[in-house]
C-alpha positions, 0 to 999 in steps of 0.5 A: 497441111499442103493443099494437095494432101488429104488426111482422110482414111489414114491408118496405123501400120506395123513394121519390125526390124532386127537392126533398125535398117531393114524392116518387114511390113506387118500390115495395118494394126489400127484403122478408122472407126465406123463412119460417123464415129469420133475417130471415123475419119482418120487415125493420126499421131500417137504414142505406144508404150509397153506396160504389164505385158500389154501394148497401149497405143494412144492415138489421135482420132479424127472426125467431121462430127461438127468440123474437122475434129481431133480427139485422143483415144486408146487401143490395147494389144497383147501381141502388137498385131491385134489392137482393141479399142478401149471404150466407145469414145475418146479417152480424155474429156476435152471439156475442161475450163483451162482449154478451148477445144474448138476455135474455128471462128478465130484461128488465122490458119484454119486449125479447127481443133487441137486435142491431139498428139499424145505422149505418155511418160512414167513419173516414178517419183509420184507413181503415176503416168503423165500424158502431154498433148497438143491443145488450145488454151483459154487465152484470148486471141488466135495464138493460144496453142499450148501443151496440155497435161493429164495424169493417170494411175492405170493408163485407162482413167485420166485427169486433165490438168492445166496446160504445162506450157502456154506461151501465147505466141503460136497458133499451133504447137504439135508432137510434144515429147517429154523426157527426164534426165539428170534431174531436169524435164525436157519438153520438145515440140514442133511448130511452123513459121505460119503459126507464129504471131506477127508480134513475135520478136524472133519470127523469120519469114524464111522459117519453114518449120522448127523444133523447140526445147523447154527445160524445167527445173 
């Protein structure tokens, strides 16, 4: 978010390695869509999984249809080289009563929308896929950042559920990840000092950024 940084025309690249130290760049695998489309400005944070001999790339698409808008989409590949977008629009419908899609009129850090950073996790106990993502809840006030949740049986059609975490003290919570180990779910996310509510007891003016962990039993 620095003043000199631009997020326009960002694409997704591909590199391969046999030892995790030396990498060969394989080129761009996903570029912004057509000008004026829902992902026509940039392609940002996402998550790729392999299932049934296909690669599913869940990504954040950005546009300026109304303001600087972020939504979640899907592209699919069989070889990690050629990806085809699934559908003509975003994967998740942001019109859900538990979320506020745009809060440009009351956000202290100029975050115009938050429906981004998808992370997909297999829930074998219920034979389904879980997606968590960065979002805004319908809590009053500007510090309504939350971690949203959606579920799917086939990775293509998704049902948006209420947020799984809405602490009411952050203006933005980004790049969430969910893992299951030893009977517990571990939810990680990132934020920055400028996104903390001034009423947060443990806020520190020297904190530039931080990562958080929430454990669910």
